[in-house]
PDB file of N, CA, C and O in Angstrom:
ATOM      1  N   MET A   1     -12.554 -64.229 -38.892  1.00  0.00           N
ATOM      2  CA  MET A   1     -13.390 -63.079 -38.578  1.00  0.00           C
ATOM      3  C   MET A   1     -12.619 -61.777 -38.813  1.00  0.00           C
ATOM      4  O   MET A   1     -13.165 -60.818 -39.358  1.00  0.00           O
ATOM      5  N   CYS A   2     -11.350 -61.750 -38.400  1.00  0.00           N
ATOM      6  CA  CYS A   2     -10.534 -60.538 -38.584  1.00  0.00           C
ATOM      7  C   CYS A   2     -10.391 -60.185 -40.058  1.00  0.00           C
ATOM      8  O   CYS A   2     -10.448 -59.013 -40.430  1.00  0.00           O
ATOM      9  N   LYS A   3     -10.207 -61.193 -40.890  1.00  0.00           N
ATOM     10  CA  LYS A   3     -10.062 -60.931 -42.324  1.00  0.00           C
ATOM     11  C   LYS A   3     -11.350 -60.373 -42.919  1.00  0.00           C
ATOM     12  O   LYS A   3     -11.310 -59.520 -43.806  1.00  0.00           O
ATOM     13  N   VAL A   4     -12.488 -60.853 -42.431  1.00  0.00           N
ATOM     14  CA  VAL A   4     -13.774 -60.352 -42.919  1.00  0.00           C
ATOM     15  C   VAL A   4     -13.944 -58.888 -42.517  1.00  0.00           C
ATOM     16  O   VAL A   4     -14.332 -58.061 -43.342  1.00  0.00           O
ATOM     17  N   CYS A   5     -13.658 -58.565 -41.259  1.00  0.00           N
ATOM     18  CA  CYS A   5     -13.763 -57.176 -40.793  1.00  0.00           C
ATOM     19  C   CYS A   5     -12.811 -56.279 -41.570  1.00  0.00           C
ATOM     20  O   CYS A   5     -13.179 -55.177 -41.977  1.00  0.00           O
ATOM     21  N   HIS A   6     -11.597 -56.751 -41.773  1.00  0.00           N
ATOM     22  CA  HIS A   6     -10.613 -55.971 -42.529  1.00  0.00           C
ATOM     23  C   HIS A   6     -11.124 -55.705 -43.945  1.00  0.00           C
ATOM     24  O   HIS A   6     -10.976 -54.599 -44.464  1.00  0.00           O
ATOM     25  N   PHE A   7     -11.719 -56.710 -44.558  1.00  0.00           N
ATOM     26  CA  PHE A   7     -12.243 -56.558 -45.917  1.00  0.00           C
ATOM     27  C   PHE A   7     -13.301 -55.459 -45.978  1.00  0.00           C
ATOM     28  O   PHE A   7     -13.287 -54.635 -46.892  1.00  0.00           O
ATOM     29  N   PHE A   8     -14.215 -55.444 -45.013  1.00  0.00           N
ATOM     30  CA  PHE A   8     -15.303 -54.467 -45.036  1.00  0.00           C
ATOM     31  C   PHE A   8     -14.868 -53.074 -44.602  1.00  0.00           C
ATOM     32  O   PHE A   8     -15.403 -52.085 -45.102  1.00  0.00           O
ATOM     33  N   TYR A   9     -13.920 -52.975 -43.692  1.00  0.00           N
ATOM     34  CA  TYR A   9     -13.556 -51.677 -43.131  1.00  0.00           C
ATOM     35  C   TYR A   9     -12.219 -51.144 -43.627  1.00  0.00           C
ATOM     36  O   TYR A   9     -11.750 -50.118 -43.134  1.00  0.00           O
ATOM     37  N   PHE A  10     -11.596 -51.814 -44.589  1.00  0.00           N
ATOM     38  CA  PHE A  10     -10.277 -51.418 -45.073  1.00  0.00           C
ATOM     39  C   PHE A  10     -10.289 -50.001 -45.646  1.00  0.00           C
ATOM     40  O   PHE A  10      -9.414 -49.200 -45.317  1.00  0.00           O
ATOM     41  N   ARG A  11     -11.242 -49.688 -46.476  1.00  0.00           N
ATOM     42  CA  ARG A  11     -11.315 -48.370 -47.119  1.00  0.00           C
ATOM     43  C   ARG A  11     -12.292 -47.442 -46.408  1.00  0.00           C
ATOM     44  O   ARG A  11     -12.029 -46.245 -46.289  1.00  0.00           O
ATOM     45  N   SER A  12     -13.398 -47.970 -45.941  1.00  0.00           N
ATOM     46  CA  SER A  12     -14.449 -47.146 -45.352  1.00  0.00           C
ATOM     47  C   SER A  12     -15.281 -48.010 -44.414  1.00  0.00           C
ATOM     48  O   SER A  12     -15.320 -49.233 -44.551  1.00  0.00           O
ATOM     49  N   ASP A  13     -15.942 -47.366 -43.464  1.00  0.00           N
ATOM     50  CA  ASP A  13     -16.804 -48.137 -42.575  1.00  0.00           C
ATOM     51  C   ASP A  13     -18.199 -48.315 -43.164  1.00  0.00           C
ATOM     52  O   ASP A  13     -19.038 -48.991 -42.570  1.00  0.00           O
ATOM     53  N   GLY A  14     -18.451 -47.719 -44.315  1.00  0.00           N
ATOM     54  CA  GLY A  14     -19.732 -47.866 -44.976  1.00  0.00           C
ATOM     55  C   GLY A  14     -20.793 -46.903 -44.473  1.00  0.00           C
ATOM     56  O   GLY A  14     -21.858 -46.798 -45.082  1.00  0.00           O
ATOM     57  N   LEU A  15     -20.537 -46.208 -43.396  1.00  0.00           N
ATOM     58  CA  LEU A  15     -21.516 -45.285 -42.828  1.00  0.00           C
ATOM     59  C   LEU A  15     -21.057 -43.836 -42.905  1.00  0.00           C
ATOM     60  O   LEU A  15     -21.863 -42.941 -43.162  1.00  0.00           O
ATOM     61  N   SER A  16     -19.779 -43.603 -42.686  1.00  0.00           N
ATOM     62  CA  SER A  16     -19.240 -42.239 -42.680  1.00  0.00           C
ATOM     63  C   SER A  16     -18.991 -41.766 -44.106  1.00  0.00           C
ATOM     64  O   SER A  16     -18.640 -42.554 -44.984  1.00  0.00           O
ATOM     65  N   SER A  17     -19.177 -40.479 -44.320  1.00  0.00           N
ATOM     66  CA  SER A  17     -18.892 -39.923 -45.638  1.00  0.00           C
ATOM     67  C   SER A  17     -17.382 -39.874 -45.851  1.00  0.00           C
ATOM     68  O   SER A  17     -16.611 -39.837 -44.892  1.00  0.00           O
ATOM     69  N   ARG A  18     -16.981 -39.875 -47.088  1.00  0.00           N
ATOM     70  CA  ARG A  18     -15.542 -39.808 -47.395  1.00  0.00           C
ATOM     71  C   ARG A  18     -14.945 -38.497 -46.903  1.00  0.00           C
ATOM     72  O   ARG A  18     -13.789 -38.458 -46.481  1.00  0.00           O
ATOM     73  N   GLU A  19     -15.729 -37.426 -46.955  1.00  0.00           N
ATOM     74  CA  GLU A  19     -15.246 -36.121 -46.497  1.00  0.00           C
ATOM     75  C   GLU A  19     -14.922 -36.163 -45.005  1.00  0.00           C
ATOM     76  O   GLU A  19     -13.878 -35.668 -44.581  1.00  0.00           O
ATOM     77  N   LYS A  20     -15.798 -36.742 -44.223  1.00  0.00           N
ATOM     78  CA  LYS A  20     -15.570 -36.839 -42.778  1.00  0.00           C
ATOM     79  C   LYS A  20     -14.361 -37.733 -42.491  1.00  0.00           C
ATOM     80  O   LYS A  20     -13.563 -37.442 -41.600  1.00  0.00           O
ATOM     81  N   THR A  21     -14.235 -38.809 -43.245  1.00  0.00           N
ATOM     82  CA  THR A  21     -13.102 -39.713 -43.061  1.00  0.00           C
ATOM     83  C   THR A  21     -11.790 -38.993 -43.346  1.00  0.00           C
ATOM     84  O   THR A  21     -10.814 -39.182 -42.621  1.00  0.00           O
ATOM     85  N   ARG A  22     -11.753 -38.170 -44.394  1.00  0.00           N
ATOM     86  CA  ARG A  22     -10.541 -37.410 -44.718  1.00  0.00           C
ATOM     87  C   ARG A  22     -10.189 -36.425 -43.613  1.00  0.00           C
ATOM     88  O   ARG A  22      -9.014 -36.240 -43.294  1.00  0.00           O
ATOM     89  N   GLU A  23     -11.202 -35.792 -43.029  1.00  0.00           N
ATOM     90  CA  GLU A  23     -10.948 -34.835 -41.951  1.00  0.00           C
ATOM     91  C   GLU A  23     -10.366 -35.527 -40.729  1.00  0.00           C
ATOM     92  O   GLU A  23      -9.441 -35.009 -40.104  1.00  0.00           O
ATOM     93  N   VAL A  24     -10.894 -36.679 -40.389  1.00  0.00           N
ATOM     94  CA  VAL A  24     -10.379 -37.440 -39.245  1.00  0.00           C
ATOM     95  C   VAL A  24      -8.954 -37.895 -39.523  1.00  0.00           C
ATOM     96  O   VAL A  24      -8.090 -37.792 -38.653  1.00  0.00           O
ATOM     97  N   ASP A  25      -8.703 -38.396 -40.722  1.00  0.00           N
ATOM     98  CA  ASP A  25      -7.345 -38.820 -41.083  1.00  0.00           C
ATOM     99  C   ASP A  25      -6.360 -37.661 -40.994  1.00  0.00           C
ATOM    100  O   ASP A  25      -5.225 -37.849 -40.556  1.00  0.00           O
ATOM    101  N   ALA A  26      -6.777 -36.470 -41.402  1.00  0.00           N
ATOM    102  CA  ALA A  26      -5.893 -35.302 -41.345  1.00  0.00           C
ATOM    103  C   ALA A  26      -5.519 -34.972 -39.906  1.00  0.00           C
ATOM    104  O   ALA A  26      -4.370 -34.628 -39.632  1.00  0.00           O
ATOM    105  N   VAL A  27      -6.464 -35.071 -38.993  1.00  0.00           N
ATOM    106  CA  VAL A  27      -6.169 -34.784 -37.585  1.00  0.00           C
ATOM    107  C   VAL A  27      -5.241 -35.843 -37.005  1.00  0.00           C
ATOM    108  O   VAL A  27      -4.362 -35.529 -36.202  1.00  0.00           O
ATOM    109  N   ILE A  28      -5.433 -37.090 -37.406  1.00  0.00           N
ATOM    110  CA  ILE A  28      -4.578 -38.166 -36.895  1.00  0.00           C
ATOM    111  C   ILE A  28      -3.159 -38.013 -37.430  1.00  0.00           C
ATOM    112  O   ILE A  28      -2.195 -38.163 -36.680  1.00  0.00           O
ATOM    113  N   LYS A  29      -3.025 -37.718 -38.712  1.00  0.00           N
ATOM    114  CA  LYS A  29      -1.701 -37.607 -39.325  1.00  0.00           C
ATOM    115  C   LYS A  29      -1.002 -36.307 -38.967  1.00  0.00           C
ATOM    116  O   LYS A  29       0.222 -36.280 -38.837  1.00  0.00           O
ATOM    117  N   GLU A  30      -1.759 -35.229 -38.806  1.00  0.00           N
ATOM    118  CA  GLU A  30      -1.199 -33.925 -38.444  1.00  0.00           C
ATOM    119  C   GLU A  30      -1.996 -33.385 -37.264  1.00  0.00           C
ATOM    120  O   GLU A  30      -2.950 -32.632 -37.461  1.00  0.00           O
ATOM    121  N   PRO A  31      -1.621 -33.756 -36.037  1.00  0.00           N
ATOM    122  CA  PRO A  31      -2.387 -33.343 -34.852  1.00  0.00           C
ATOM    123  C   PRO A  31      -2.515 -31.824 -34.749  1.00  0.00           C
ATOM    124  O   PRO A  31      -1.677 -31.079 -35.256  1.00  0.00           O
ATOM    125  N   LEU A  32      -3.566 -31.389 -34.092  1.00  0.00           N
ATOM    126  CA  LEU A  32      -3.802 -29.960 -33.897  1.00  0.00           C
ATOM    127  C   LEU A  32      -2.697 -29.356 -33.045  1.00  0.00           C
ATOM    128  O   LEU A  32      -2.266 -29.958 -32.062  1.00  0.00           O
ATOM    129  N   GLN A  33      -2.243 -28.186 -33.415  1.00  0.00           N
ATOM    130  CA  GLN A  33      -1.227 -27.474 -32.649  1.00  0.00           C
ATOM    131  C   GLN A  33      -1.927 -26.390 -31.842  1.00  0.00           C
ATOM    132  O   GLN A  33      -2.438 -25.425 -32.411  1.00  0.00           O
ATOM    133  N   LEU A  34      -1.955 -26.540 -30.540  1.00  0.00           N
ATOM    134  CA  LEU A  34      -2.592 -25.558 -29.680  1.00  0.00           C
ATOM    135  C   LEU A  34      -1.602 -24.467 -29.323  1.00  0.00           C
ATOM    136  O   LEU A  34      -0.425 -24.741 -29.088  1.00  0.00           O
ATOM    137  N   LYS A  35      -2.066 -23.260 -29.284  1.00  0.00           N
ATOM    138  CA  LYS A  35      -1.216 -22.116 -28.988  1.00  0.00           C
ATOM    139  C   LYS A  35      -0.609 -22.269 -27.593  1.00  0.00           C
ATOM    140  O   LYS A  35      -1.337 -22.440 -26.615  1.00  0.00           O
ATOM    141  N   GLY A  36       0.713 -22.210 -27.499  1.00  0.00           N
ATOM    142  CA  GLY A  36       1.404 -22.291 -26.219  1.00  0.00           C
ATOM    143  C   GLY A  36       1.627 -23.697 -25.704  1.00  0.00           C
ATOM    144  O   GLY A  36       2.291 -23.868 -24.682  1.00  0.00           O
ATOM    145  N   SER A  37       1.094 -24.714 -26.376  1.00  0.00           N
ATOM    146  CA  SER A  37       1.240 -26.075 -25.860  1.00  0.00           C
ATOM    147  C   SER A  37       2.676 -26.573 -25.978  1.00  0.00           C
ATOM    148  O   SER A  37       3.142 -27.291 -25.093  1.00  0.00           O
ATOM    149  N   SER A  38       3.392 -26.214 -27.044  1.00  0.00           N
ATOM    150  CA  SER A  38       4.771 -26.678 -27.205  1.00  0.00           C
ATOM    151  C   SER A  38       5.692 -26.007 -26.198  1.00  0.00           C
ATOM    152  O   SER A  38       6.682 -26.601 -25.770  1.00  0.00           O
ATOM    153  N   GLU A  39       5.376 -24.779 -25.818  1.00  0.00           N
ATOM    154  CA  GLU A  39       6.202 -24.075 -24.834  1.00  0.00           C
ATOM    155  C   GLU A  39       6.105 -24.742 -23.473  1.00  0.00           C
ATOM    156  O   GLU A  39       7.110 -24.888 -22.778  1.00  0.00           O
ATOM    157  N   ARG A  40       4.897 -25.148 -23.086  1.00  0.00           N
ATOM    158  CA  ARG A  40       4.722 -25.797 -21.785  1.00  0.00           C
ATOM    159  C   ARG A  40       5.375 -27.167 -21.763  1.00  0.00           C
ATOM    160  O   ARG A  40       5.926 -27.574 -20.740  1.00  0.00           O
ATOM    161  N   LEU A  41       5.321 -27.884 -22.878  1.00  0.00           N
ATOM    162  CA  LEU A  41       5.900 -29.221 -22.922  1.00  0.00           C
ATOM    163  C   LEU A  41       7.424 -29.179 -22.908  1.00  0.00           C
ATOM    164  O   LEU A  41       8.056 -30.060 -22.325  1.00  0.00           O
ATOM    165  N   SER A  42       8.024 -28.173 -23.539  1.00  0.00           N
ATOM    166  CA  SER A  42       9.479 -28.108 -23.605  1.00  0.00           C
ATOM    167  C   SER A  42      10.090 -27.413 -22.399  1.00  0.00           C
ATOM    168  O   SER A  42      11.311 -27.418 -22.241  1.00  0.00           O
ATOM    169  N   GLY A  43       9.264 -26.812 -21.545  1.00  0.00           N
ATOM    170  CA  GLY A  43       9.767 -26.177 -20.337  1.00  0.00           C
ATOM    171  C   GLY A  43      10.305 -24.784 -20.544  1.00  0.00           C
ATOM    172  O   GLY A  43      11.072 -24.307 -19.707  1.00  0.00           O
ATOM    173  N   ARG A  44       9.946 -24.111 -21.609  1.00  0.00           N
ATOM    174  CA  ARG A  44      10.431 -22.752 -21.893  1.00  0.00           C
ATOM    175  C   ARG A  44       9.687 -21.725 -21.106  1.00  0.00           C
ATOM    176  O   ARG A  44       9.968 -20.532 -21.226  1.00  0.00           O
TER     177      ARG A  44
END
């Protein structure tokens, strides 16, 4: 079953547009940087 799911969803879920998929991948690979968030996390 896992191999079948992997086969169908490896490149795309078949429902989402490629543009939307690229946008989601960009957020996952390069998370959003919120203003002041790094200062609070580092204790500055």
